[in-house]
VOGU-63610 format. One record per residue (C-alpha): residue in three letters; z, y, x. Coordinates in steps of 0.2 Angstrom, whole numbers, plus 5000, padded with zeros to 4 digits. Each point is the difference from the previous one (the first is absolute). Example, Ala and Ser with C-alpha at 12.3 -4.5 7.8 and 13.67 -1.06 7.14 Angstrom:
2
ALA503949785062
SER499750175006
# end
This chain:
177
PRO500150005000
VAL500150115014
PHE498349985005
ILE499550064982
GLY501150175003
ILE499150005016
LEU498350034990
TRP500850194993
LEU499450075017
PRO498250044994
PHE501050054983
VAL501250115010
ARG498750085010
ALA499150074984
VAL501550074987
ALA500950165002
ARG501550005010
LYS501450024986
TRP499249834994
ILE500549935016
ASP501550074997
PHE500449944983
PHE499549805005
LEU501150035014
SER501750054987
LEU499349834988
THR500449925017
ILE501550045003
GLY500650014984
LEU499649794999
LEU501050015016
VAL501450104995
PHE500249904984
LEU499849825009
GLY501150065011
VAL501550044987
ASP499649874992
ALA500349895016
LEU501450095004
LEU500949964982
GLU499349825002
ALA500950015017
VAL501650054993
GLU500249874986
THR499549845014
ALA501450085011
ALA501249974989
LEU499549804998
VAL500350025017
PRO501649895008
GLY501350175003
ALA500249945021
PHE498150035001
GLN500250194990
GLY498350004991
LEU500350204993
SER500550065018
LEU498349925007
VAL498950074986
LEU500950175003
LEU499949995020
GLY498049954998
ALA499850144987
ALA500750145011
GLY499649945018
THR498249964995
PRO499550205000
LEU501250035013
VAL499049875012
ILE498250074995
ALA500950175005
ALA500549945014
LEU498349925004
GLY499150184996
GLN501150105010
TRP499949895015
ARG497949985000
SER499950194997
ARG501050045017
HIS499049845009
GLY498549974991
GLY499050204997
ALA498650024991
ARG499549884987
SER498449954993
PRO499349974981
LEU499749805007
TYR501850005006
VAL500750064987
ALA498949894989
ALA500549845009
LEU502050044998
ILE499750034982
ALA499049864998
PHE501649905012
GLY501350074988
ILE498949894987
GLY499849865008
LEU502050005001
HIS500250034982
ASN498649864995
LEU500749885010
GLY501750014988
GLU498850004983
GLY499149845009
LEU501749915003
ALA500450034981
ILE498549924995
GLY500149855012
THR501849964993
SER499550034982
TYR498649885001
ALA501249885011
THR501550014987
GLY498849934987
GLU499950184994
ILE498250004995
ALA500050154988
LEU500950115011
GLY499049975015
THR498450064990
PHE500750164990
LEU500450035019
VAL498449965006
ILE499250114987
GLY501450145003
PHE499750015019
LEU498050004997
LEU500050134990
HIS501550105009
ASN499249965019
THR498350074994
THR500950185002
GLU500849985014
GLY498049985011
LEU500150184994
ALA501650045010
VAL499049905015
VAL498550105000
ALA500650204995
PRO500650045016
ILE498249945005
VAL498850084987
ASN499350145014
GLU499749855012
ARG498749895003
PRO500749835002
THR499049845005
LEU500049864986
GLY500849905013
ARG501750145001
LEU499849994980
ALA500149815001
LEU501550015014
LEU501150124989
GLY499649884985
LEU500649865008
ILE501550095010
ALA500550054979
GLY499549834991
ALA500249865008
PRO501850015003
ALA500049964982
VAL499349825003
LEU501249975014
GLY501350044989
ALA499249894987
TRP500149865010
LEU501750045009
GLY500849994982
ALA499149834994
ALA500449945015
ALA502050054999
PHE500449934984
ASN501349875003
THR500649904984
SER501549905012
# end
């Protein structure tokens, strides 16, 4: 689906900036919704975790720590890296989306492995629609560039292939004992 989203590139070049902003805002809105939903689900699930593992503390640490780690990495990069090319920014976005898609693949693989076929199918359809918008986020920084098809394919692989890997790992990690 990320490859389908990368096909937005010619469209993005042809539309006014306000429409690009609208589509990026739509993508951000979807991600915020999914983030809040995942946080609420994590808090509910944390209540089921044995007390020794401090489930709620882990959820809160992850929710607070992730933006702090990202900000620290950004500061470190700006002190040590200098200027960032549009292709570099697109690759960073693709990498972040790839990490995100790894988790989506884990959810799909686990649902199929546990026999939850309807849930797995629902997740595939939902992630298909959602990941198509992620392609827009990948190509937005390079809208004024002329990337080769190979570079676009590489960006699509970086962003999309972890979902396949996650599905394989999620299906393989299920243990009935």
